[in-house]
C-alpha positions in Angstrom: -3.1 14.8 -11.7 -3.5 17.7 -9.6 -6.5 19.6 -7.9 -7.2 22.9 -7.0 -7.9 23.9 -3.8 -11.0 26.0 -2.9 -9.3 29.4 -3.3 -8.2 28.4 -6.6 -4.4 29.0 -5.3 -1.7 26.3 -4.8 -2.0 22.8 -5.8 -2.4 19.4 -4.4 -1.3 15.6 -5.7 -4.8 13.6 -5.4 -4.2 10.6 -2.8 -4.0 8.3 -5.4 -0.8 9.8 -7.0 0.8 10.2 -3.5 0.2 6.7 -2.8 2.0 6.0 -6.3 4.8 8.2 -5.6 5.6 6.7 -2.3 5.6 3.4 -4.0 7.5 3.9 -6.7 10.2 5.2 -4.5 10.6 2.2 -2.9 10.2 -0.1 -6.0 13.8 1.4 -7.6 16.6 0.1 -9.0 18.6 0.1 -5.7 16.3 -2.3 -4.5 16.0 -4.4 -7.5 20.0 -4.7 -7.6 20.9 -5.1 -4.5 24.8 -3.7 -3.2 27.9 -5.8 -4.7 29.7 -8.6 -2.7 33.2 -8.5 -3.9 36.0 -11.3 -2.6 38.9 -12.7 -4.4 38.3 -11.2 -7.9 34.5 -12.2 -7.8 31.8 -9.5 -8.1 28.1 -10.5 -7.3 25.4 -8.2 -7.8 22.0 -9.5 -6.3 18.8 -8.9 -8.7 14.6 -8.9 -7.4 12.1 -8.6 -8.9 9.9 -5.7 -8.0 6.1 -5.6 -8.3 3.8 -2.9 -6.8 0.1 -2.1 -6.7 -2.4 0.4 -5.1 -6.1 1.5 -5.5 -8.1 4.3 -4.1 -11.6 5.1 -4.5 -14.1 7.8 -2.8 -17.4 7.9 -2.8 -20.3 10.1 -1.5 -24.1 9.1 -0.1 -26.5 11.0 1.8 -24.6 14.0 2.6 -21.8 12.0 3.5 -18.2 11.5 1.8 -15.1 9.4 2.1 -12.2 8.2 0.4 -9.7 5.4 1.3 -6.7 3.1 -0.4 -4.1 1.8 0.0 -1.2 -0.4 -1.9 1.8 -2.9 -1.1 5.5 -3.9 -2.7 6.6 -7.7 -3.4 10.8 -7.6 -3.8 11.3 -11.0 -5.3 15.1 -12.6 -5.5 15.2 -13.9 -9.2 19.3 -14.3 -9.4 22.1 -12.7 -9.0 25.1 -11.0 -11.6 28.3 -12.8 -11.7 31.1 -10.7 -12.4 34.8 -12.1 -13.1 37.8 -11.0 -15.3 35.8 -8.6 -17.0 33.1 -10.8 -17.7 29.4 -11.0 -16.6 26.6 -13.7 -16.8 23.3 -13.5 -15.2 22.6 -17.0 -12.9 18.8 -17.4 -12.2 17.5 -18.5 -8.4 15.1 -21.7 -9.2 12.2 -21.7 -6.9 11.9 -25.8 -6.7 8.2 -25.2 -4.9 7.1 -23.1 -8.1 8.7 -26.4 -10.2 7.1 -29.0 -8.1 3.8 -27.3 -8.5 4.1 -27.0 -12.2 5.5 -30.9 -12.4 2.0 -31.7 -10.3 -0.3 -29.6 -12.5 1.0 -31.5 -15.6 0.7 -34.1 -14.4 -2.8 -33.6 -13.7 -3.4 -32.5 -17.2 -1.8 -35.4 -18.6 -4.0 -38.1 -16.6 -7.3 -36.3 -17.2 -6.0 -35.7 -21.0 -5.5 -39.5 -21.2 -8.4 -40.5 -19.3 -10.7 -38.5 -22.0 -9.2 -39.9 -25.2 -9.2 -43.5 -23.6 -13.4 -42.5 -23.2 -13.3 -41.2 -26.4 -11.4 -44.4 -28.3 -13.7 -46.6 -26.2 -16.9 -45.3 -28.7 
């Protein structure tokens, strides 16, 4: 989306488009797939998940006008690609904290379910 300037000539990108372009330039394949490391015939390529978001807005009030926005990016390592003798395999990195959270929430849900079932069966 481009906007015409007051003279009707050259166009310029909107603020949100500029933010999206800058963030998109950071979240590219070079960041997601890191530089390969090779040792003794084994090549390792790090892999990350890239997420980015942005927002912006503008408003007018009693003769005043303003706009603003921002964005951010998150790169999370998720594993690596292992290449040896012409074969490749993705090896995930398991986050132990996430696993513990899933177990804790699952245990709580199981406890609440059993508790509810016992109350129903007593009736």
